[in-house]
C-alpha positions in Angstrom: 26.4 -104.0 95.9 27.2 -108.1 95.7 28.1 -110.4 98.6 29.5 -109.7 101.4 30.2 -113.1 103.2 31.3 -116.1 101.1 31.6 -119.8 102.4 32.8 -122.0 99.3 31.5 -125.7 100.2 32.4 -125.9 104.1 32.3 -128.5 106.6 31.5 -128.6 110.0 31.5 -131.5 112.4 31.3 -132.3 116.1 33.3 -136.0 116.4 31.4 -138.2 114.2 27.9 -135.8 114.3 28.1 -133.8 110.7 26.3 -130.6 111.1 26.8 -129.5 107.6 29.1 -130.5 104.9 29.5 -128.7 101.7 28.2 -125.6 101.9 28.3 -123.2 99.9 26.4 -119.7 100.5 26.8 -115.9 99.7 25.4 -113.6 101.8 24.5 -109.9 100.7 26.0 -106.3 101.7 24.1 -104.0 103.3 21.1 -106.5 103.9 19.6 -108.2 106.4 19.6 -112.5 106.2 17.8 -114.3 108.3 18.5 -117.7 109.1 15.5 -120.4 110.5 16.0 -123.7 112.4 15.7 -125.9 115.1 18.1 -126.2 118.0 21.4 -128.3 116.4 20.0 -127.5 112.9 23.7 -125.4 112.9 22.9 -121.9 113.3 24.4 -120.5 115.7 27.4 -122.8 114.3 27.1 -120.6 111.1 27.9 -118.3 112.8 30.5 -118.8 114.6 32.7 -119.8 111.9 31.5 -116.4 110.4 33.2 -114.6 113.3 36.4 -117.2 112.8 35.1 -118.4 116.5 34.9 -122.3 114.9 37.6 -123.1 112.4 35.2 -125.0 109.8 36.5 -129.3 109.1 36.9 -127.9 105.7 35.9 -125.4 103.5 37.0 -121.2 102.9 34.8 -118.9 103.8 35.3 -115.4 103.1 34.1 -111.8 103.9 34.1 -109.1 100.8 36.5 -111.7 99.1 39.3 -112.3 101.2 39.4 -115.6 103.0 39.4 -115.3 106.7 42.9 -114.8 107.8 42.9 -117.1 111.0 46.3 -115.9 112.3 45.0 -112.5 112.7 41.7 -113.4 113.9 42.0 -110.7 116.7 41.6 -108.1 113.8 38.5 -110.0 111.5 36.4 -109.6 114.1 37.3 -106.2 115.0 35.5 -106.3 111.4 32.2 -108.1 113.3 29.4 -106.7 115.6 28.0 -109.8 117.7 24.9 -109.7 119.6 23.8 -112.5 121.7 20.5 -113.9 124.0 20.3 -111.6 126.9 22.5 -109.2 125.2 25.9 -110.8 126.5 26.6 -108.0 128.5 29.3 -107.7 131.4 27.9 -107.3 134.8 30.9 -105.5 136.6 30.8 -102.7 133.9 28.6 -100.0 133.7 26.6 -99.2 130.4 29.1 -97.1 128.7 32.1 -98.9 129.5 29.9 -102.1 128.2 29.1 -99.9 124.9 32.7 -99.0 124.2 34.8 -101.9 124.9 35.2 -102.3 121.6 37.0 -98.8 121.1 39.2 -99.4 123.9 40.2 -103.0 122.0 40.6 -101.1 118.8 42.6 -98.5 120.3 40.0 -95.1 120.4 41.0 -92.4 122.4 38.1 -90.5 124.7 36.8 -88.6 122.5 36.4 -91.1 119.9 34.3 -93.1 122.2 31.7 -90.5 124.0 30.8 -89.4 120.4 30.1 -92.4 118.7 28.6 -93.9 122.1 26.4 -90.3 122.7 25.3 -91.2 119.0 24.3 -94.7 119.3 22.2 -93.8 122.0 20.4 -91.4 120.8 19.8 -93.7 117.8 18.5 -96.8 120.1 16.3 -94.5 122.7 18.7 -94.7 125.7 18.9 -91.6 127.7 22.1 -90.7 128.9 21.2 -91.1 132.5 22.2 -94.5 131.1 25.5 -94.2 130.8 26.8 -94.9 134.5 24.0 -97.6 134.9 24.7 -101.4 135.7 23.2 -104.1 133.5 21.5 -105.4 136.5 19.6 -102.0 136.9 18.6 -102.1 133.4 15.0 -103.8 132.0 15.4 -106.6 129.4 15.2 -104.4 126.4 17.3 -102.0 127.4 19.7 -104.4 128.0 19.5 -105.4 124.0 19.6 -101.8 123.1 23.0 -101.3 125.4 24.0 -104.8 122.6 23.1 -103.6 119.9 25.2 -100.7 120.4 28.6 -102.2 121.2 28.1 -104.3 118.4 28.4 -101.5 116.1 30.4 -99.1 118.5 33.1 -99.6 115.7 31.0 -99.4 112.3 31.1 -102.9 111.1 30.1 -104.3 107.8 29.2 -106.7 109.5 26.6 -107.9 112.4 25.8 -111.4 113.8 22.6 -111.9 115.6 22.3 -114.8 117.4 18.9 -115.3 119.0 19.2 -112.0 120.1 15.7 -111.0 120.8 14.4 -114.1 122.1 13.7 -113.9 125.9 12.1 -110.8 125.6 8.4 -110.5 125.7 6.2 -109.6 122.6 5.8 -105.4 123.1 9.9 -105.0 124.3 10.5 -107.7 121.0 8.0 -105.1 118.4 10.5 -102.0 120.2 13.6 -104.0 120.1 12.9 -104.9 116.2 12.1 -101.3 115.0 15.2 -99.9 117.0 17.2 -102.3 114.4 15.3 -101.3 111.4 16.0 -97.8 112.3 19.9 -98.4 112.7 19.4 -100.6 109.6 18.3 -97.4 107.7 21.1 -94.9 109.1 23.9 -97.3 109.1 23.4 -100.3 106.1 25.1 -103.5 107.1 25.8 -107.0 106.1 23.3 -108.5 108.7 23.0 -112.1 109.5 20.5 -112.9 112.3 19.8 -116.2 113.5 16.5 -117.1 115.0 13.9 -119.9 115.8 10.9 -116.9 114.7 9.6 -116.9 111.1 7.3 -113.5 111.9 10.7 -111.8 113.4 12.4 -113.5 110.3 9.7 -112.2 107.9 9.7 -109.0 109.4 13.3 -107.9 109.8 14.7 -110.3 106.9 15.3 -109.4 103.3 15.8 -112.9 102.7 15.1 -115.8 104.5 16.7 -119.0 104.7 16.1 -122.6 106.7 18.2 -125.4 107.4 16.8 -128.7 106.7 18.7 -132.1 106.9 22.2 -129.6 106.5 21.4 -127.8 103.8 20.0 -124.4 103.7 16.9 -123.4 101.5 14.8 -120.5 101.2 11.8 -120.1 103.5 8.2 -121.1 102.3 5.6 -119.0 103.6 
C-alpha cells in the first residue's frame, strides 16, 4: 500500500519560535494516523502544512509521491478533506448546501451533488429531513456528521481531522467515533487526525505518534 504523505526534512517557525525542525515522516495510505501533543506543540501547524495552507520554512511535502504544487494549490486542496473542531459549518447555508459546497467548487452538476450527499447522509445516520435545516438547528453531533460528509464529498484520498471531536460530550463522541470507523471501512483513505486525547488516538488510529520537543515519536501505551 505504501505511504501517501511524505515530509522530507520539513522545518517551520513563527518568528524566532521554532515549531519543528528537519521533520521527516511517512504516513501510510488508507490508514488512520493519530497525532498527539500539548497545545502549541505543532499538531495543527502540521495539518496546515499538509493541506498547503502554510508553506514550510524549508523542506518538501509530497502527496502520493508528488511535491505539493503551491502554484496550483486549489486543485491540491480538492484532494484533501478537512474537518475542524466545532464542525466549521457555514451558518447561512443549509445542511445540503454545506455538504455539497466542495462539489460546487469542483463543478459538479445537481445530480452528482444530490446522489453523493444522499449516500453520505445515510452512511452517518442523517435523515433526509436534515437537508433543509441550518447549523443552529442541529446538535453538536449532527453538526460533526455534516462536517464529515462535507470533508469526504469528493471522495478525496486524504482527510485531515483537527481536534474534530473535542467539543462533544462523551456519549456523542462515542457515536461519532463509530461513524468514522464505519466510513473508513466503506471508503478507506489516508486520515491524519490530531487530538489531545490518548484514548481517542488509540481507538481510532492505526498508528499513534506524539509531538515531543519538535519531534514525532511513537506513543508509549
